[in-house]
mmCIF file of the N, C-alpha and C atoms, coordinates in Angstrom:
data_MODEL
# 
_entry.id   MODEL 
# 
loop_
_atom_site.group_PDB 
_atom_site.id 
_atom_site.type_symbol 
_atom_site.label_atom_id 
_atom_site.label_alt_id 
_atom_site.label_comp_id 
_atom_site.label_asym_id 
_atom_site.label_entity_id 
_atom_site.label_seq_id 
_atom_site.pdbx_PDB_ins_code 
_atom_site.Cartn_x 
_atom_site.Cartn_y 
_atom_site.Cartn_z 
_atom_site.occupancy 
_atom_site.B_iso_or_equiv 
_atom_site.pdbx_formal_charge 
_atom_site.auth_seq_id 
_atom_site.auth_comp_id 
_atom_site.auth_asym_id 
_atom_site.auth_atom_id 
_atom_site.pdbx_PDB_model_num 
ATOM 1   N N  . MET A 1 1  ? 27.147 15.156  17.439  1.00 0.00 ? 1  MET A N  1 
ATOM 2   C CA . MET A 1 1  ? 26.270 14.148  17.534  1.00 0.00 ? 1  MET A CA 1 
ATOM 3   C C  . MET A 1 1  ? 25.728 13.159  18.479  1.00 0.00 ? 1  MET A C  1 
ATOM 4   N N  . PHE A 1 2  ? 27.242 12.939  19.362  1.00 0.00 ? 2  PHE A N  1 
ATOM 5   C CA . PHE A 1 2  ? 27.218 12.045  20.629  1.00 0.00 ? 2  PHE A CA 1 
ATOM 6   C C  . PHE A 1 2  ? 27.171 12.144  21.989  1.00 0.00 ? 2  PHE A C  1 
ATOM 7   N N  . SER A 1 3  ? 27.193 13.903  21.602  1.00 0.00 ? 3  SER A N  1 
ATOM 8   C CA . SER A 1 3  ? 26.300 13.845  23.493  1.00 0.00 ? 3  SER A CA 1 
ATOM 9   C C  . SER A 1 3  ? 25.317 14.842  23.347  1.00 0.00 ? 3  SER A C  1 
ATOM 10  N N  . PRO A 1 4  ? 24.697 14.758  22.281  1.00 0.00 ? 4  PRO A N  1 
ATOM 11  C CA . PRO A 1 4  ? 22.758 14.955  22.819  1.00 0.00 ? 4  PRO A CA 1 
ATOM 12  C C  . PRO A 1 4  ? 21.891 13.583  23.319  1.00 0.00 ? 4  PRO A C  1 
ATOM 13  N N  . LEU A 1 5  ? 23.010 12.368  23.468  1.00 0.00 ? 5  LEU A N  1 
ATOM 14  C CA . LEU A 1 5  ? 22.671 11.441  23.802  1.00 0.00 ? 5  LEU A CA 1 
ATOM 15  C C  . LEU A 1 5  ? 22.415 10.848  25.054  1.00 0.00 ? 5  LEU A C  1 
ATOM 16  N N  . SER A 1 6  ? 21.618 10.095  25.963  1.00 0.00 ? 6  SER A N  1 
ATOM 17  C CA . SER A 1 6  ? 22.035 10.059  27.750  1.00 0.00 ? 6  SER A CA 1 
ATOM 18  C C  . SER A 1 6  ? 23.464 9.100   27.376  1.00 0.00 ? 6  SER A C  1 
ATOM 19  N N  . SER A 1 7  ? 23.340 8.859   28.959  1.00 0.00 ? 7  SER A N  1 
ATOM 20  C CA . SER A 1 7  ? 24.512 8.052   28.811  1.00 0.00 ? 7  SER A CA 1 
ATOM 21  C C  . SER A 1 7  ? 24.251 7.277   28.530  1.00 0.00 ? 7  SER A C  1 
ATOM 22  N N  . ILE A 1 8  ? 23.187 6.545   29.004  1.00 0.00 ? 8  ILE A N  1 
ATOM 23  C CA . ILE A 1 8  ? 22.571 4.431   28.410  1.00 0.00 ? 8  ILE A CA 1 
ATOM 24  C C  . ILE A 1 8  ? 23.088 4.669   27.029  1.00 0.00 ? 8  ILE A C  1 
ATOM 25  N N  . GLU A 1 9  ? 23.271 5.540   26.367  1.00 0.00 ? 9  GLU A N  1 
ATOM 26  C CA . GLU A 1 9  ? 23.171 5.442   25.005  1.00 0.00 ? 9  GLU A CA 1 
ATOM 27  C C  . GLU A 1 9  ? 24.577 5.735   24.611  1.00 0.00 ? 9  GLU A C  1 
ATOM 28  N N  . HIS A 1 10 ? 24.607 6.447   25.307  1.00 0.00 ? 10 HIS A N  1 
ATOM 29  C CA . HIS A 1 10 ? 26.599 7.120   25.300  1.00 0.00 ? 10 HIS A CA 1 
ATOM 30  C C  . HIS A 1 10 ? 27.385 5.407   24.778  1.00 0.00 ? 10 HIS A C  1 
ATOM 31  N N  . ASP A 1 11 ? 26.910 4.507   26.880  1.00 0.00 ? 11 ASP A N  1 
ATOM 32  C CA . ASP A 1 11 ? 27.558 3.402   27.547  1.00 0.00 ? 11 ASP A CA 1 
ATOM 33  C C  . ASP A 1 11 ? 27.763 1.489   25.819  1.00 0.00 ? 11 ASP A C  1 
ATOM 34  N N  . LYS A 1 12 ? 26.060 2.613   25.283  1.00 0.00 ? 12 LYS A N  1 
ATOM 35  C CA . LYS A 1 12 ? 25.829 1.107   23.803  1.00 0.00 ? 12 LYS A CA 1 
ATOM 36  C C  . LYS A 1 12 ? 26.324 1.524   22.964  1.00 0.00 ? 12 LYS A C  1 
ATOM 37  N N  . ILE A 1 13 ? 26.527 2.879   22.637  1.00 0.00 ? 13 ILE A N  1 
ATOM 38  C CA . ILE A 1 13 ? 27.853 2.658   21.458  1.00 0.00 ? 13 ILE A CA 1 
ATOM 39  C C  . ILE A 1 13 ? 29.143 2.338   21.714  1.00 0.00 ? 13 ILE A C  1 
ATOM 40  N N  . ARG A 1 14 ? 29.138 2.428   23.050  1.00 0.00 ? 14 ARG A N  1 
ATOM 41  C CA . ARG A 1 14 ? 31.018 2.190   23.448  1.00 0.00 ? 14 ARG A CA 1 
ATOM 42  C C  . ARG A 1 14 ? 31.348 0.542   23.933  1.00 0.00 ? 14 ARG A C  1 
ATOM 43  N N  . GLU A 1 15 ? 30.142 -0.093  23.976  1.00 0.00 ? 15 GLU A N  1 
ATOM 44  C CA . GLU A 1 15 ? 30.384 -1.437  23.880  1.00 0.00 ? 15 GLU A CA 1 
ATOM 45  C C  . GLU A 1 15 ? 29.844 -2.163  21.991  1.00 0.00 ? 15 GLU A C  1 
ATOM 46  N N  . GLY A 1 16 ? 29.583 -0.899  21.580  1.00 0.00 ? 16 GLY A N  1 
ATOM 47  C CA . GLY A 1 16 ? 29.366 -1.698  19.883  1.00 0.00 ? 16 GLY A CA 1 
ATOM 48  C C  . GLY A 1 16 ? 28.313 -2.183  19.689  1.00 0.00 ? 16 GLY A C  1 
ATOM 49  N N  . TYR A 1 17 ? 26.777 -1.395  21.001  1.00 0.00 ? 17 TYR A N  1 
ATOM 50  C CA . TYR A 1 17 ? 25.706 -1.557  19.971  1.00 0.00 ? 17 TYR A CA 1 
ATOM 51  C C  . TYR A 1 17 ? 25.720 -0.643  18.743  1.00 0.00 ? 17 TYR A C  1 
ATOM 52  N N  . GLY A 1 18 ? 25.181 -1.222  17.192  1.00 0.00 ? 18 GLY A N  1 
ATOM 53  C CA . GLY A 1 18 ? 24.428 -0.595  16.649  1.00 0.00 ? 18 GLY A CA 1 
ATOM 54  C C  . GLY A 1 18 ? 23.474 0.203   16.849  1.00 0.00 ? 18 GLY A C  1 
ATOM 55  N N  . VAL A 1 19 ? 23.878 1.764   15.924  1.00 0.00 ? 19 VAL A N  1 
ATOM 56  C CA . VAL A 1 19 ? 22.966 3.552   17.011  1.00 0.00 ? 19 VAL A CA 1 
ATOM 57  C C  . VAL A 1 19 ? 22.835 3.582   15.242  1.00 0.00 ? 19 VAL A C  1 
ATOM 58  N N  . VAL A 1 20 ? 21.728 3.808   15.155  1.00 0.00 ? 20 VAL A N  1 
ATOM 59  C CA . VAL A 1 20 ? 21.678 4.880   13.857  1.00 0.00 ? 20 VAL A CA 1 
ATOM 60  C C  . VAL A 1 20 ? 20.351 5.889   14.495  1.00 0.00 ? 20 VAL A C  1 
ATOM 61  N N  . ILE A 1 21 ? 20.660 7.421   14.045  1.00 0.00 ? 21 ILE A N  1 
ATOM 62  C CA . ILE A 1 21 ? 19.807 8.674   14.995  1.00 0.00 ? 21 ILE A CA 1 
ATOM 63  C C  . ILE A 1 21 ? 19.725 8.542   13.669  1.00 0.00 ? 21 ILE A C  1 
ATOM 64  N N  . THR A 1 22 ? 17.904 9.395   13.743  1.00 0.00 ? 22 THR A N  1 
ATOM 65  C CA . THR A 1 22 ? 17.374 9.113   12.194  1.00 0.00 ? 22 THR A CA 1 
ATOM 66  C C  . THR A 1 22 ? 16.004 10.646  12.621  1.00 0.00 ? 22 THR A C  1 
ATOM 67  N N  . ASP A 1 23 ? 16.645 10.966  11.810  1.00 0.00 ? 23 ASP A N  1 
ATOM 68  C CA . ASP A 1 23 ? 15.241 12.408  11.800  1.00 0.00 ? 23 ASP A CA 1 
ATOM 69  C C  . ASP A 1 23 ? 13.908 11.918  11.637  1.00 0.00 ? 23 ASP A C  1 
ATOM 70  N N  . LEU A 1 24 ? 13.323 11.377  12.454  1.00 0.00 ? 24 LEU A N  1 
ATOM 71  C CA . LEU A 1 24 ? 11.578 11.928  12.558  1.00 0.00 ? 24 LEU A CA 1 
ATOM 72  C C  . LEU A 1 24 ? 11.061 12.509  11.563  1.00 0.00 ? 24 LEU A C  1 
ATOM 73  N N  . LYS A 1 25 ? 11.162 14.144  11.377  1.00 0.00 ? 25 LYS A N  1 
ATOM 74  C CA . LYS A 1 25 ? 9.888  14.557  10.111  1.00 0.00 ? 25 LYS A CA 1 
ATOM 75  C C  . LYS A 1 25 ? 10.383 14.514  8.741   1.00 0.00 ? 25 LYS A C  1 
ATOM 76  N N  . ASP A 1 26 ? 11.885 14.219  8.821   1.00 0.00 ? 26 ASP A N  1 
ATOM 77  C CA . ASP A 1 26 ? 11.947 14.379  7.290   1.00 0.00 ? 26 ASP A CA 1 
ATOM 78  C C  . ASP A 1 26 ? 12.668 13.089  7.041   1.00 0.00 ? 26 ASP A C  1 
ATOM 79  N N  . ASN A 1 27 ? 12.690 11.912  7.358   1.00 0.00 ? 27 ASN A N  1 
ATOM 80  C CA . ASN A 1 27 ? 13.451 10.382  8.031   1.00 0.00 ? 27 ASN A CA 1 
ATOM 81  C C  . ASN A 1 27 ? 14.651 9.940   6.738   1.00 0.00 ? 27 ASN A C  1 
ATOM 82  N N  . ARG A 1 28 ? 15.693 11.324  7.746   1.00 0.00 ? 28 ARG A N  1 
ATOM 83  C CA . ARG A 1 28 ? 17.139 11.858  6.384   1.00 0.00 ? 28 ARG A CA 1 
ATOM 84  C C  . ARG A 1 28 ? 17.933 10.412  8.397   1.00 0.00 ? 28 ARG A C  1 
ATOM 85  N N  . GLN A 1 29 ? 18.766 10.237  7.994   1.00 0.00 ? 29 GLN A N  1 
ATOM 86  C CA . GLN A 1 29 ? 19.603 9.424   9.085   1.00 0.00 ? 29 GLN A CA 1 
ATOM 87  C C  . GLN A 1 29 ? 21.391 10.579  9.223   1.00 0.00 ? 29 GLN A C  1 
ATOM 88  N N  . ILE A 1 30 ? 20.866 10.638  10.249  1.00 0.00 ? 30 ILE A N  1 
ATOM 89  C CA . ILE A 1 30 ? 21.406 11.994  10.564  1.00 0.00 ? 30 ILE A CA 1 
ATOM 90  C C  . ILE A 1 30 ? 23.109 11.020  10.681  1.00 0.00 ? 30 ILE A C  1 
ATOM 91  N N  . CYS A 1 31 ? 23.168 10.113  11.778  1.00 0.00 ? 31 CYS A N  1 
ATOM 92  C CA . CYS A 1 31 ? 24.038 9.923   12.266  1.00 0.00 ? 31 CYS A CA 1 
ATOM 93  C C  . CYS A 1 31 ? 24.482 7.967   12.515  1.00 0.00 ? 31 CYS A C  1 
ATOM 94  N N  . SER A 1 32 ? 25.299 7.366   12.753  1.00 0.00 ? 32 SER A N  1 
ATOM 95  C CA . SER A 1 32 ? 25.255 5.969   12.648  1.00 0.00 ? 32 SER A CA 1 
ATOM 96  C C  . SER A 1 32 ? 26.231 5.748   13.656  1.00 0.00 ? 32 SER A C  1 
ATOM 97  N N  . PHE A 1 33 ? 25.894 4.606   14.296  1.00 0.00 ? 33 PHE A N  1 
ATOM 98  C CA . PHE A 1 33 ? 27.550 4.439   14.947  1.00 0.00 ? 33 PHE A CA 1 
ATOM 99  C C  . PHE A 1 33 ? 27.502 3.085   14.859  1.00 0.00 ? 33 PHE A C  1 
ATOM 100 N N  . ASN A 1 34 ? 28.800 2.393   14.843  1.00 0.00 ? 34 ASN A N  1 
ATOM 101 C CA . ASN A 1 34 ? 29.196 0.656   14.806  1.00 0.00 ? 34 ASN A CA 1 
ATOM 102 C C  . ASN A 1 34 ? 28.234 -0.457  14.177  1.00 0.00 ? 34 ASN A C  1 
ATOM 103 N N  . MET A 1 35 ? 27.516 0.173   13.460  1.00 0.00 ? 35 MET A N  1 
ATOM 104 C CA . MET A 1 35 ? 26.756 -0.661  12.062  1.00 0.00 ? 35 MET A CA 1 
ATOM 105 C C  . MET A 1 35 ? 27.396 -1.278  10.857  1.00 0.00 ? 35 MET A C  1 
ATOM 106 N N  . GLU A 1 36 ? 28.242 -1.275  10.883  1.00 0.00 ? 36 GLU A N  1 
ATOM 107 C CA . GLU A 1 36 ? 29.260 -2.099  10.184  1.00 0.00 ? 36 GLU A CA 1 
ATOM 108 C C  . GLU A 1 36 ? 29.314 -3.646  10.382  1.00 0.00 ? 36 GLU A C  1 
ATOM 109 N N  . ASN A 1 37 ? 30.001 -4.030  11.973  1.00 0.00 ? 37 ASN A N  1 
ATOM 110 C CA . ASN A 1 37 ? 29.626 -4.982  12.694  1.00 0.00 ? 37 ASN A CA 1 
ATOM 111 C C  . ASN A 1 37 ? 28.470 -5.665  13.635  1.00 0.00 ? 37 ASN A C  1 
ATOM 112 N N  . TYR A 1 38 ? 27.080 -4.969  13.428  1.00 0.00 ? 38 TYR A N  1 
ATOM 113 C CA . TYR A 1 38 ? 26.747 -4.771  14.523  1.00 0.00 ? 38 TYR A CA 1 
ATOM 114 C C  . TYR A 1 38 ? 25.974 -6.383  13.707  1.00 0.00 ? 38 TYR A C  1 
ATOM 115 N N  . ARG A 1 39 ? 25.678 -6.989  15.048  1.00 0.00 ? 39 ARG A N  1 
ATOM 116 C CA . ARG A 1 39 ? 24.657 -8.309  15.046  1.00 0.00 ? 39 ARG A CA 1 
ATOM 117 C C  . ARG A 1 39 ? 23.262 -8.264  16.266  1.00 0.00 ? 39 ARG A C  1 
ATOM 118 N N  . PRO A 1 40 ? 21.889 -8.175  15.566  1.00 0.00 ? 40 PRO A N  1 
ATOM 119 C CA . PRO A 1 40 ? 21.826 -8.362  17.037  1.00 0.00 ? 40 PRO A CA 1 
ATOM 120 C C  . PRO A 1 40 ? 21.254 -9.071  17.947  1.00 0.00 ? 40 PRO A C  1 
ATOM 121 N N  . PRO A 1 41 ? 20.870 -8.908  19.470  1.00 0.00 ? 41 PRO A N  1 
ATOM 122 C CA . PRO A 1 41 ? 21.022 -9.980  20.557  1.00 0.00 ? 41 PRO A CA 1 
ATOM 123 C C  . PRO A 1 41 ? 19.973 -11.214 19.435  1.00 0.00 ? 41 PRO A C  1 
ATOM 124 N N  . ASP A 1 42 ? 20.380 -12.314 20.353  1.00 0.00 ? 42 ASP A N  1 
ATOM 125 C CA . ASP A 1 42 ? 19.504 -13.321 19.667  1.00 0.00 ? 42 ASP A CA 1 
ATOM 126 C C  . ASP A 1 42 ? 17.942 -12.779 19.567  1.00 0.00 ? 42 ASP A C  1 
ATOM 127 N N  . SER A 1 43 ? 18.059 -12.697 21.394  1.00 0.00 ? 43 SER A N  1 
ATOM 128 C CA . SER A 1 43 ? 16.368 -12.325 21.724  1.00 0.00 ? 43 SER A CA 1 
ATOM 129 C C  . SER A 1 43 ? 15.478 -11.507 20.516  1.00 0.00 ? 43 SER A C  1 
ATOM 130 N N  . ALA A 1 44 ? 16.417 -10.431 20.310  1.00 0.00 ? 44 ALA A N  1 
ATOM 131 C CA . ALA A 1 44 ? 16.460 -9.689  19.564  1.00 0.00 ? 44 ALA A CA 1 
ATOM 132 C C  . ALA A 1 44 ? 15.635 -10.573 17.889  1.00 0.00 ? 44 ALA A C  1 
ATOM 133 N N  . ILE A 1 45 ? 16.245 -11.443 17.480  1.00 0.00 ? 45 ILE A N  1 
ATOM 134 C CA . ILE A 1 45 ? 16.420 -12.341 16.026  1.00 0.00 ? 45 ILE A CA 1 
ATOM 135 C C  . ILE A 1 45 ? 14.796 -13.183 16.490  1.00 0.00 ? 45 ILE A C  1 
ATOM 136 N N  . GLU A 1 46 ? 14.874 -13.537 17.717  1.00 0.00 ? 46 GLU A N  1 
ATOM 137 C CA . GLU A 1 46 ? 13.782 -14.676 18.193  1.00 0.00 ? 46 GLU A CA 1 
ATOM 138 C C  . GLU A 1 46 ? 12.966 -13.901 17.727  1.00 0.00 ? 46 GLU A C  1 
ATOM 139 N N  . ARG A 1 47 ? 13.106 -12.580 18.750  1.00 0.00 ? 47 ARG A N  1 
ATOM 140 C CA . ARG A 1 47 ? 10.644 -11.501 18.356  1.00 0.00 ? 47 ARG A CA 1 
ATOM 141 C C  . ARG A 1 47 ? 11.017 -12.018 17.342  1.00 0.00 ? 47 ARG A C  1 
ATOM 142 N N  . PHE A 1 48 ? 11.392 -11.024 16.092  1.00 0.00 ? 48 PHE A N  1 
ATOM 143 C CA . PHE A 1 48 ? 11.108 -11.364 14.601  1.00 0.00 ? 48 PHE A CA 1 
ATOM 144 C C  . PHE A 1 48 ? 11.212 -12.162 13.859  1.00 0.00 ? 48 PHE A C  1 
ATOM 145 N N  . ALA A 1 49 ? 11.485 -13.663 14.482  1.00 0.00 ? 49 ALA A N  1 
ATOM 146 C CA . ALA A 1 49 ? 11.466 -15.093 13.816  1.00 0.00 ? 49 ALA A CA 1 
ATOM 147 C C  . ALA A 1 49 ? 9.429  -15.524 14.202  1.00 0.00 ? 49 ALA A C  1 
ATOM 148 N N  . HIS A 1 50 ? 9.634  -15.104 15.567  1.00 0.00 ? 50 HIS A N  1 
ATOM 149 C CA . HIS A 1 50 ? 8.262  -15.685 16.158  1.00 0.00 ? 50 HIS A CA 1 
ATOM 150 C C  . HIS A 1 50 ? 7.403  -14.488 15.325  1.00 0.00 ? 50 HIS A C  1 
ATOM 151 N N  . PHE A 1 51 ? 7.748  -13.309 15.044  1.00 0.00 ? 51 PHE A N  1 
ATOM 152 C CA . PHE A 1 51 ? 6.259  -12.104 14.413  1.00 0.00 ? 51 PHE A CA 1 
ATOM 153 C C  . PHE A 1 51 ? 6.477  -12.506 13.452  1.00 0.00 ? 51 PHE A C  1 
ATOM 154 N N  . LEU A 1 52 ? 7.211  -13.305 11.901  1.00 0.00 ? 52 LEU A N  1 
ATOM 155 C CA . LEU A 1 52 ? 6.776  -13.508 11.130  1.00 0.00 ? 52 LEU A CA 1 
ATOM 156 C C  . LEU A 1 52 ? 6.362  -15.321 10.977  1.00 0.00 ? 52 LEU A C  1 
ATOM 157 N N  . LEU A 1 53 ? 6.292  -15.862 11.836  1.00 0.00 ? 53 LEU A N  1 
ATOM 158 C CA . LEU A 1 53 ? 5.986  -16.989 11.910  1.00 0.00 ? 53 LEU A CA 1 
ATOM 159 C C  . LEU A 1 53 ? 4.393  -16.889 12.218  1.00 0.00 ? 53 LEU A C  1 
ATOM 160 N N  . LEU A 1 54 ? 3.986  -16.161 12.871  1.00 0.00 ? 54 LEU A N  1 
ATOM 161 C CA . LEU A 1 54 ? 2.470  -15.816 13.292  1.00 0.00 ? 54 LEU A CA 1 
ATOM 162 C C  . LEU A 1 54 ? 2.002  -15.475 11.858  1.00 0.00 ? 54 LEU A C  1 
ATOM 163 N N  . LYS A 1 55 ? 2.388  -14.883 11.651  1.00 0.00 ? 55 LYS A N  1 
ATOM 164 C CA . LYS A 1 55 ? 2.211  -14.509 10.374  1.00 0.00 ? 55 LYS A CA 1 
ATOM 165 C C  . LYS A 1 55 ? 1.690  -15.042 8.586   1.00 0.00 ? 55 LYS A C  1 
ATOM 166 N N  . ILE A 1 56 ? 3.462  -15.930 8.857   1.00 0.00 ? 56 ILE A N  1 
ATOM 167 C CA . ILE A 1 56 ? 3.059  -16.840 7.145   1.00 0.00 ? 56 ILE A CA 1 
ATOM 168 C C  . ILE A 1 56 ? 1.808  -18.326 7.854   1.00 0.00 ? 56 ILE A C  1 
ATOM 169 N N  . GLN A 1 57 ? 1.547  -18.140 9.799   1.00 0.00 ? 57 GLN A N  1 
ATOM 170 C CA . GLN A 1 57 ? 0.718  -19.319 10.516  1.00 0.00 ? 57 GLN A CA 1 
ATOM 171 C C  . GLN A 1 57 ? -0.945 -19.097 9.617   1.00 0.00 ? 57 GLN A C  1 
ATOM 172 N N  . GLU A 1 58 ? -0.919 -17.091 10.010  1.00 0.00 ? 58 GLU A N  1 
ATOM 173 C CA . GLU A 1 58 ? -2.090 -16.524 9.935   1.00 0.00 ? 58 GLU A CA 1 
ATOM 174 C C  . GLU A 1 58 ? -2.615 -16.736 8.137   1.00 0.00 ? 58 GLU A C  1 
ATOM 175 N N  . TYR A 1 59 ? -1.473 -16.279 7.389   1.00 0.00 ? 59 TYR A N  1 
ATOM 176 C CA . TYR A 1 59 ? -1.456 -16.672 5.933   1.00 0.00 ? 59 TYR A CA 1 
ATOM 177 C C  . TYR A 1 59 ? -2.167 -17.389 5.046   1.00 0.00 ? 59 TYR A C  1 
ATOM 178 N N  . TYR A 1 60 ? -2.023 -18.652 5.686   1.00 0.00 ? 60 TYR A N  1 
ATOM 179 C CA . TYR A 1 60 ? -2.151 -19.400 5.296   1.00 0.00 ? 60 TYR A CA 1 
ATOM 180 C C  . TYR A 1 60 ? -2.504 -20.795 6.192   1.00 0.00 ? 60 TYR A C  1 
ATOM 181 N N  . SER A 1 61 ? -3.680 -19.507 6.506   1.00 0.00 ? 61 SER A N  1 
ATOM 182 C CA . SER A 1 61 ? -4.747 -20.017 7.732   1.00 0.00 ? 61 SER A CA 1 
ATOM 183 C C  . SER A 1 61 ? -6.208 -20.053 6.620   1.00 0.00 ? 61 SER A C  1 
ATOM 184 N N  . LYS A 1 62 ? -5.662 -19.207 5.473   1.00 0.00 ? 62 LYS A N  1 
ATOM 185 C CA . LYS A 1 62 ? -6.733 -19.263 4.732   1.00 0.00 ? 62 LYS A CA 1 
ATOM 186 C C  . LYS A 1 62 ? -6.873 -19.519 3.088   1.00 0.00 ? 62 LYS A C  1 
ATOM 187 N N  . GLU A 1 63 ? -7.857 -20.353 3.134   1.00 0.00 ? 63 GLU A N  1 
ATOM 188 C CA . GLU A 1 63 ? -7.073 -21.132 1.397   1.00 0.00 ? 63 GLU A CA 1 
ATOM 189 C C  . GLU A 1 63 ? -7.315 -20.190 0.771   1.00 0.00 ? 63 GLU A C  1 
ATOM 190 N N  . GLU A 1 64 ? -7.763 -19.247 0.081   1.00 0.00 ? 64 GLU A N  1 
ATOM 191 C CA . GLU A 1 64 ? -7.139 -19.089 -0.843  1.00 0.00 ? 64 GLU A CA 1 
ATOM 192 C C  . GLU A 1 64 ? -6.331 -18.687 -0.920  1.00 0.00 ? 64 GLU A C  1 
ATOM 193 N N  . ASN A 1 65 ? -5.480 -18.156 0.329   1.00 0.00 ? 65 ASN A N  1 
ATOM 194 C CA . ASN A 1 65 ? -4.194 -17.990 0.264   1.00 0.00 ? 65 ASN A CA 1 
ATOM 195 C C  . ASN A 1 65 ? -3.299 -19.048 -0.591  1.00 0.00 ? 65 ASN A C  1 
ATOM 196 N N  . VAL A 1 66 ? -3.961 -19.945 0.439   1.00 0.00 ? 66 VAL A N  1 
ATOM 197 C CA . VAL A 1 66 ? -2.972 -21.336 0.054   1.00 0.00 ? 66 VAL A CA 1 
ATOM 198 C C  . VAL A 1 66 ? -3.362 -21.340 -1.565  1.00 0.00 ? 66 VAL A C  1 
ATOM 199 N N  . ARG A 1 67 ? -4.466 -21.134 -2.205  1.00 0.00 ? 67 ARG A N  1 
ATOM 200 C CA . ARG A 1 67 ? -4.354 -21.766 -3.854  1.00 0.00 ? 67 ARG A CA 1 
ATOM 201 C C  . ARG A 1 67 ? -4.060 -20.890 -4.451  1.00 0.00 ? 67 ARG A C  1 
ATOM 202 N N  . LYS A 1 68 ? -3.604 -19.156 -3.827  1.00 0.00 ? 68 LYS A N  1 
ATOM 203 C CA . LYS A 1 68 ? -2.410 -18.418 -5.015  1.00 0.00 ? 68 LYS A CA 1 
ATOM 204 C C  . LYS A 1 68 ? -1.703 -19.254 -5.118  1.00 0.00 ? 68 LYS A C  1 
ATOM 205 N N  . PHE A 1 69 ? -0.669 -19.328 -3.527  1.00 0.00 ? 69 PHE A N  1 
ATOM 206 C CA . PHE A 1 69 ? 0.962  -19.504 -3.608  1.00 0.00 ? 69 PHE A CA 1 
ATOM 207 C C  . PHE A 1 69 ? 0.517  -20.789 -4.976  1.00 0.00 ? 69 PHE A C  1 
ATOM 208 N N  . GLU A 1 70 ? -0.491 -22.102 -4.571  1.00 0.00 ? 70 GLU A N  1 
ATOM 209 C CA . GLU A 1 70 ? -0.439 -23.204 -5.118  1.00 0.00 ? 70 GLU A CA 1 
ATOM 210 C C  . GLU A 1 70 ? -0.404 -22.954 -6.585  1.00 0.00 ? 70 GLU A C  1 
ATOM 211 N N  . GLU A 1 71 ? -1.230 -22.167 -7.483  1.00 0.00 ? 71 GLU A N  1 
ATOM 212 C CA . GLU A 1 71 ? -0.947 -21.605 -8.120  1.00 0.00 ? 71 GLU A CA 1 
ATOM 213 C C  . GLU A 1 71 ? 0.394  -20.810 -8.619  1.00 0.00 ? 71 GLU A C  1 
ATOM 214 N N  . TYR A 1 72 ? 1.332  -20.298 -8.006  1.00 0.00 ? 72 TYR A N  1 
ATOM 215 C CA . TYR A 1 72 ? 2.327  -19.412 -8.249  1.00 0.00 ? 72 TYR A CA 1 
ATOM 216 C C  . TYR A 1 72 ? 3.205  -20.457 -8.454  1.00 0.00 ? 72 TYR A C  1 
ATOM 217 N N  . MET A 1 73 ? 3.394  -21.580 -7.848  1.00 0.00 ? 73 MET A N  1 
ATOM 218 C CA . MET A 1 73 ? 4.029  -22.465 -8.051  1.00 0.00 ? 73 MET A CA 1 
ATOM 219 C C  . MET A 1 73 ? 4.594  -22.732 -8.397  1.00 0.00 ? 73 MET A C  1 
ATOM 220 N N  . ALA A 1 74 ? 2.936  -23.556 -9.475  1.00 0.00 ? 74 ALA A N  1 
ATOM 221 C CA . ALA A 1 74 ? 2.692  -24.236 -10.715 1.00 0.00 ? 74 ALA A CA 1 
ATOM 222 C C  . ALA A 1 74 ? 3.134  -23.321 -11.625 1.00 0.00 ? 74 ALA A C  1 
ATOM 223 N N  . LYS A 1 75 ? 3.153  -22.079 -11.140 1.00 0.00 ? 75 LYS A N  1 
ATOM 224 C CA . LYS A 1 75 ? 3.647  -21.387 -12.546 1.00 0.00 ? 75 LYS A CA 1 
ATOM 225 C C  . LYS A 1 75 ? 5.199  -21.323 -13.189 1.00 0.00 ? 75 LYS A C  1 
ATOM 226 N N  . GLN A 1 76 ? 5.787  -21.063 -11.726 1.00 0.00 ? 76 GLN A N  1 
ATOM 227 C CA . GLN A 1 76 ? 7.320  -21.293 -11.414 1.00 0.00 ? 76 GLN A CA 1 
ATOM 228 C C  . GLN A 1 76 ? 8.257  -22.376 -12.070 1.00 0.00 ? 76 GLN A C  1 
ATOM 229 N N  . ASP A 1 77 ? 6.593  -23.555 -11.100 1.00 0.00 ? 77 ASP A N  1 
ATOM 230 C CA . ASP A 1 77 ? 7.552  -25.256 -12.067 1.00 0.00 ? 77 ASP A CA 1 
ATOM 231 C C  . ASP A 1 77 ? 7.335  -25.500 -14.034 1.00 0.00 ? 77 ASP A C  1 
ATOM 232 N N  . ASP A 1 78 ? 5.993  -24.243 -14.658 1.00 0.00 ? 78 ASP A N  1 
ATOM 233 C CA . ASP A 1 78 ? 5.774  -24.069 -16.108 1.00 0.00 ? 78 ASP A CA 1 
ATOM 234 C C  . ASP A 1 78 ? 7.268  -23.883 -16.350 1.00 0.00 ? 78 ASP A C  1 
ATOM 235 N N  . LYS A 1 79 ? 7.980  -22.670 -15.025 1.00 0.00 ? 79 LYS A N  1 
ATOM 236 C CA . LYS A 1 79 ? 9.055  -22.300 -16.512 1.00 0.00 ? 79 LYS A CA 1 
ATOM 237 C C  . LYS A 1 79 ? 10.743 -22.640 -16.169 1.00 0.00 ? 79 LYS A C  1 
ATOM 238 N N  . LYS A 1 80 ? 10.002 -23.719 -15.165 1.00 0.00 ? 80 LYS A N  1 
ATOM 239 C CA . LYS A 1 80 ? 11.683 -24.544 -15.998 1.00 0.00 ? 80 LYS A CA 1 
ATOM 240 C C  . LYS A 1 80 ? 11.553 -25.203 -17.037 1.00 0.00 ? 80 LYS A C  1 
# 
C-alpha cells in the first residue's frame, strides 16, 4: 500500500504524520499509518475552531434558534 503514494506522502509518513487511505468509491478504509499518536497541527485546529465559531454565530444570529436553545436548557433544568 505504501509504494503507490508519492514521495511527498512517503516523507510525511516517515515524519509521523497521520495518513488514512480510503477507497472513495465505497468509502472503505484501505490502510492507515501513524494514527495512534497523531495530533493535527495547531493551524488545522485553529481553522476548524474558526469554522465552528462562524457556524455557532450564524446559528445564534436567528431569534428562533435562540428560543429553541433556551427551551432546551429549561427542559434540562427541569430534569435536575
